[in-house]
Every structure is written in C-alpha cells, then in structure tokens.
C-alpha positions in Angstrom: -12.2 26.0 141.9 -9.2 26.7 144.2 -7.0 27.7 141.1 -9.4 30.5 140.1 -7.7 33.3 142.1 -4.4 32.4 140.5 -5.9 32.3 137.1 -7.6 35.7 137.6 -4.3 37.2 138.8 -2.4 35.9 135.8 -5.2 37.3 133.5 -4.9 40.7 135.2 -1.1 40.8 134.7 -1.5 40.0 131.1 -4.1 42.6 130.5 -2.1 45.3 132.3 1.0 44.3 130.2 -0.9 44.5 127.0 -2.5 47.8 127.9 0.9 49.3 128.7 2.4 48.2 125.4 -0.6 49.6 123.5 -0.5 53.0 125.3 0.5 55.9 123.0 4.0 57.2 123.9 4.8 60.9 124.4 5.9 62.6 121.1 8.5 62.7 119.8 9.6 59.1 120.6 13.4 58.8 120.8 15.2 55.5 119.7 18.9 55.5 120.3 22.0 53.3 120.6 25.5 52.9 119.2 26.8 51.8 115.8 29.9 52.3 113.6 31.8 53.5 116.7 29.4 56.4 117.1 25.7 56.9 118.1 22.4 56.9 116.4 19.3 58.8 117.6 16.0 58.6 115.8 13.2 61.0 116.9 9.7 60.2 115.6 6.7 62.5 116.0 4.2 60.2 114.4 1.8 58.5 117.0 3.5 55.3 118.4 2.8 52.8 121.0 5.5 51.0 122.9 5.1 47.8 120.9 5.2 49.8 117.6 8.3 51.7 118.7 10.1 48.4 119.5 9.3 47.0 116.1 10.6 50.2 114.5 13.8 50.1 116.5 14.5 46.5 115.5 14.1 47.5 111.8 16.4 50.6 112.3 19.1 48.4 113.9 18.8 45.9 111.1 19.3 48.6 108.5 22.4 49.9 110.3 23.9 46.5 110.7 23.3 45.8 107.0 25.4 48.8 106.1 28.1 47.8 108.6 28.3 44.4 107.1 28.6 45.9 103.6 31.0 48.8 104.2 33.0 48.6 107.4 36.8 48.6 107.2 37.0 47.5 110.8 35.6 44.0 110.2 37.4 41.4 108.0 34.1 39.8 106.8 32.5 43.0 105.4 31.6 43.0 101.7 34.0 46.0 101.2 36.9 44.2 102.9 36.4 41.1 100.9 36.5 43.3 97.8 39.7 44.9 99.1 41.3 41.4 99.4 40.1 40.2 95.9 42.7 39.7 93.2 43.7 42.9 91.4 42.2 43.1 87.9 39.3 40.6 88.5 35.7 41.8 88.3 33.8 41.2 91.5 30.0 41.2 91.8 28.8 43.7 94.5 25.5 44.5 96.2 23.4 47.3 94.9 24.1 49.5 97.9 27.9 49.1 97.7 27.8 49.9 94.0 25.6 53.0 94.7 28.1 54.3 97.3 31.1 53.7 95.1 29.3 55.5 92.3 28.5 58.5 94.4 32.0 58.7 95.7 33.5 58.6 92.1 31.0 61.3 90.9 31.9 63.7 93.8 35.6 62.9 93.3 35.4 63.9 89.7 33.4 67.0 90.3 35.8 68.2 93.0 38.9 67.7 91.0 40.1 64.8 93.1 39.4 66.3 96.6 37.5 63.1 97.4 39.2 59.8 96.6 38.0 56.5 98.2 41.2 54.7 97.1 42.9 56.6 99.9 42.5 53.9 102.5 46.2 53.0 102.4 47.1 56.6 103.3 44.4 56.7 106.0 46.0 53.7 107.6 49.5 55.2 107.2 48.4 58.3 109.1 47.0 56.1 112.0 43.3 56.9 111.3 42.3 53.5 109.9 42.1 49.9 111.1 45.8 49.2 110.4 47.6 49.2 113.8 50.2 51.9 113.8 51.6 54.3 116.4 50.2 57.9 116.1 53.1 59.7 114.4 53.7 61.3 111.0 55.0 58.8 108.4 58.4 59.3 106.8 58.5 61.0 103.4 59.6 57.9 101.5 56.8 55.8 102.7 54.3 58.6 102.1 55.4 59.1 98.6 55.2 55.3 97.9 51.6 55.1 99.1 50.5 58.3 97.4 51.7 56.9 94.1 49.5 53.8 94.5 46.2 55.6 94.9 44.0 57.4 92.3 40.5 57.2 90.8 41.9 55.2 87.9 42.7 52.3 90.3 39.0 51.5 90.7 36.6 50.6 87.8 32.9 50.3 88.1 30.3 48.6 85.9 27.2 50.0 87.4 24.8 48.3 84.9 26.3 44.8 85.7 26.7 45.6 89.4 30.4 44.7 89.5 33.8 46.5 90.2 37.5 45.8 90.1 40.7 47.3 91.5 43.3 47.8 88.8 46.0 48.4 91.5 46.6 47.2 95.0 44.6 50.0 96.7 42.5 49.9 99.9 39.0 51.3 99.4 37.8 53.4 102.3 34.1 54.6 102.3 34.2 56.4 105.6 33.4 59.7 103.8 30.1 58.4 102.4 29.0 55.2 104.3 27.5 57.0 107.3 25.5 59.3 105.1 24.3 56.3 103.1 23.3 54.6 106.4 21.3 57.7 107.4 19.4 57.5 104.1 18.8 53.8 104.6 17.2 54.5 108.0 15.0 57.3 106.5 13.9 55.0 103.7 13.0 52.3 106.1 10.9 54.7 108.1 9.2 55.8 104.9 8.3 52.2 104.2 6.7 52.0 107.6 4.5 55.0 106.8 6.3 57.4 109.1 6.0 61.0 108.0 7.6 63.1 110.8 11.1 62.1 112.0 14.7 63.2 112.5 17.5 60.7 112.0 20.8 61.6 113.6 23.7 59.2 112.9 26.8 60.5 114.5 26.0 64.1 113.4 24.7 63.2 110.0 21.0 64.3 110.0 18.0 63.8 107.9 14.7 65.5 108.8 11.3 64.7 107.4 8.0 66.4 108.2 7.6 68.4 111.3 8.5 68.1 115.0 4.8 68.6 116.0 3.3 67.1 112.9 2.0 70.5 112.0 4.3 73.4 111.2 7.3 73.4 113.6 10.5 72.3 111.8 13.1 70.2 113.4 15.9 72.3 114.9 19.5 71.2 114.8 22.7 72.9 116.0 25.9 73.5 113.9 28.7 72.9 116.4 31.2 75.5 117.3 34.5 74.1 115.9 36.6 73.6 118.9 37.7 70.5 120.9 36.0 71.5 124.1 32.4 70.8 125.2 29.9 70.8 122.4 28.3 74.2 121.8 26.0 75.2 119.0 27.2 78.2 116.9 24.2 78.2 114.6 20.7 76.7 114.8 19.1 75.5 111.6 15.5 74.6 111.0 15.2 71.4 108.9 12.2 70.2 107.0 12.5 67.5 104.3 16.2 67.9 104.0 19.4 66.3 105.3 22.7 67.8 106.4 26.2 66.4 106.9 29.1 68.2 108.6 32.8 67.6 108.2 35.4 69.3 110.5 39.0 69.1 111.5 38.6 69.8 115.3 37.6 66.4 116.8 39.6 63.6 115.2 43.3 64.4 115.2 46.6 63.6 116.9 49.6 65.6 117.9 53.2 64.5 117.4 56.4 66.5 118.1 54.3 69.7 118.6 52.5 69.3 115.2 48.7 68.8 115.0 47.5 66.4 112.3 43.8 66.3 111.2 42.1 63.1 110.2 41.0 64.7 106.9 43.6 63.9 104.3 44.1 65.6 101.0 44.3 62.8 98.5 46.2 65.1 96.1 49.1 65.5 98.6 48.7 62.5 100.9 48.9 64.8 103.9 46.4 66.2 106.5 44.7 69.4 105.5 46.2 72.7 106.6 44.0 75.7 106.0 41.5 78.1 107.7 38.4 76.1 107.1 37.3 74.5 110.4 34.0 72.9 109.4 31.7 72.7 106.4 28.0 71.7 106.5 26.2 70.6 103.3 22.4 70.4 103.0 21.1 68.0 100.4 18.1 65.7 99.8 20.4 62.7 100.1 22.7 62.4 103.1 25.1 60.2 101.2 25.7 63.0 98.7 25.8 65.6 101.5 28.4 63.5 103.4 30.6 63.0 100.3 30.5 66.7 99.4 31.2 67.8 103.0 34.4 65.8 102.9 35.4 67.1 99.5 34.8 70.7 100.4 36.7 70.3 103.7 39.7 69.2 101.7 39.4 72.1 99.2 39.3 74.8 101.9 37.2 77.9 102.2 38.0 79.8 99.0 38.3 76.9 96.5 35.5 75.0 98.3 33.1 77.9 98.0 33.8 78.3 94.3 33.0 74.7 93.8 29.9 75.0 95.9 28.6 77.9 93.8 29.4 76.0 90.6 27.6 72.9 91.8 24.7 74.9 93.4 25.3 73.2 96.7 23.7 74.5 100.0 26.8 75.0 102.1 27.7 76.7 105.5 31.4 77.1 106.2 33.0 78.1 109.5 36.4 79.7 108.9 39.1 80.7 111.3 39.9 84.4 111.1 43.2 86.2 111.7 42.2 87.1 115.3 41.5 83.6 116.5 37.8 83.9 116.0 35.3 82.5 113.5 33.6 83.7 110.3 30.5 81.9 109.0 29.9 81.9 105.3 27.1 80.4 103.2 26.6 79.7 99.5 23.9 81.5 97.5 22.0 78.1 97.2 22.0 78.0 101.1 20.3 81.4 101.2 17.7 80.3 98.6 16.8 77.3 100.6 16.9 78.7 104.2 15.9 82.3 103.5 17.5 85.7 104.0 15.8 86.1 107.4 17.8 83.2 108.8 21.0 84.4 107.2 20.6 87.8 108.9 19.5 86.3 112.2 22.5 83.9 112.4 24.9 86.6 111.1 26.0 84.6 108.1 28.1 86.1 105.3 27.1 85.1 101.8 30.0 83.8 99.8 29.3 85.5 96.5 31.9 85.4 93.7 34.3 88.3 93.8 
C-alpha cells in the first residue's frame, strides 16, 4: 500500500500529459522550419490538437525531404544528380515526380521561346550560383561561349509514358526554377489527403492557399514584396483562396564584381544575367510548379515581351517594373484582373497591361 501515492502521482502526470496533447490549438496553427536552404511555414485553420499537429508536421517534413532527395543539386546522392552523372545517350528510369517536373519545365520552355531551359545548370555553376565551387566573378567570354553552346532543350529527351529520360549531350540539369513550386504542391496534396480544408503553404515565398483563414469567408492575405535589397516590405496585398502564387525577382540573389551587378536569373538564350527594367514577376496558378516555372520564364523575358506572352497564355501575372525616375510601376495581365477583380486592381493602383 505504500506505493499507492507514487502510483497516483504517475497516473495524474499521464492524465495531464494526455489532456494537454488533446487540447485544441489556437487557429491558425503554424508549423515551420527550414528546408532547401530556405524556410517553410504551413498555417492550418482546421481544428487541430497538439498531437494531430505533430503528426501533420512529420508528414510535411517527409514530403519536403522526398523532393530534396529527388531534385537537389546540392547533394550527390539525389535522383537528379545521379541522372546528371549517367552516361550520355542512355535512357534512365526516373520517378514519377521527377518526370513530371521535367515535363513541366520543357512545356514552359517551349511556350516561352526558350526563356526557361533546365539544361542551364552548367551556366548557373559558371556564374557562381550553383553547387560548383567558384569565386564570385564574371566568367571570361571564351568559357561562357563554350558552355552556352553545350546547353539547349534538344539535349534532354523525355519518354513520359515509359517514365524515362536521357541526356543527349553532357549537360547539367538544374530544376531550381520548378522544384520549390513542386514541393509546395506536394505539401498541399499531403494536407488534402489528411482531410485539411483550410491552409496556407509558404515555401520560401512560393505560396498555395486553400479554403479560408477563418474557415468561413476570410481569404488568406499575402504580401508582394517591394523589390529592393533592404528590409522586407509589402508593396501589394493579395487575397488568396484556392490558388497558388510564385514570385521571381532579381533583387535578392546577386553578386557584384568590378562595379557590375549580376543577377542570379540567367537568360539561357544569351548565357548572361538578365538586364532589363522588370524587377519582379508574380504568377497565380492552380499549380505552384507551373507558377514557379512561368515566373522564372517571364522574369527572363522582361516586362514588355513577358506581358505579351502572359496575355497569349492567359496567365494571371503581376509585374513590378522600374520606371525612369527610380520608382516602381505595377502592371497586371487581363487574366489577373478577371481572377482578382477590378476593385482590387483599383485599390492597389495596378496598371492593366493590355495590348497596344
């Protein structure tokens, strides 16, 4: 009988622990961490207990790590890097997700007249933005010309039906323009399988919103960043409901050498960093992988050509363009107006990029 107080104390501790883990958490619940050299933050408005949130976070991390294992260029054992090291001309079996991302990349590349080219990895490394260790300086013209001649969409062949691909030349495939968007979609698909209906996935600025912030009628609100290299400030606020957005810009990742600024966004047609007035482009699309790919392609094309392509492809696009006075102009495509409404366009002082 002398052990009874100890037994009762243990039982009370266990009961308190269980009750805390089953207690509903304040909505929205935020799950966050680091992956791919950036951050993830998942906000969930559905009712959750602590134990349920922990299970969801484990699943989210597993989805992200799966994408990293398939598509990272920073780890030698990823499926993509193994493919990059495979013999030229030999068909290689690939996972469904890798085939899907390769296929999306090729489709956007073709529709944008080569503004997106995932065989550009050798050039990304040459300009010091990839995993190849190099000093941050502009390459010499001879080396640049040599690497530019090696790339091109014809150097990668896909057999989607058989789930296989091959390189026809010694190119380095880089999926950084699409992989993060695909990972965002993967997290959203996982949450759907867990019967979540109201959530916002933010993966390093790639966002996908489902349902409502209050589970009733309040959309998720996201900020479109002012394109400068100072503290983050929102230039525009967009309400998101059952849509994703991806933004590409030239103002965060760059280096300077001998007084020249070099953006990490490379034009695969010239092999050089972009130089134009377009500072950032945001694309809204049901799939974040497609939004991510198109944001990169339009960023390469620039504001005028990019808006023409956006109109032709009926893409929902917001561009922030440098004006001649050092300020900013914000332009949107007609499809953007159709989706978000004329009231938002007027409220945010957005110019519609109609054909002239």
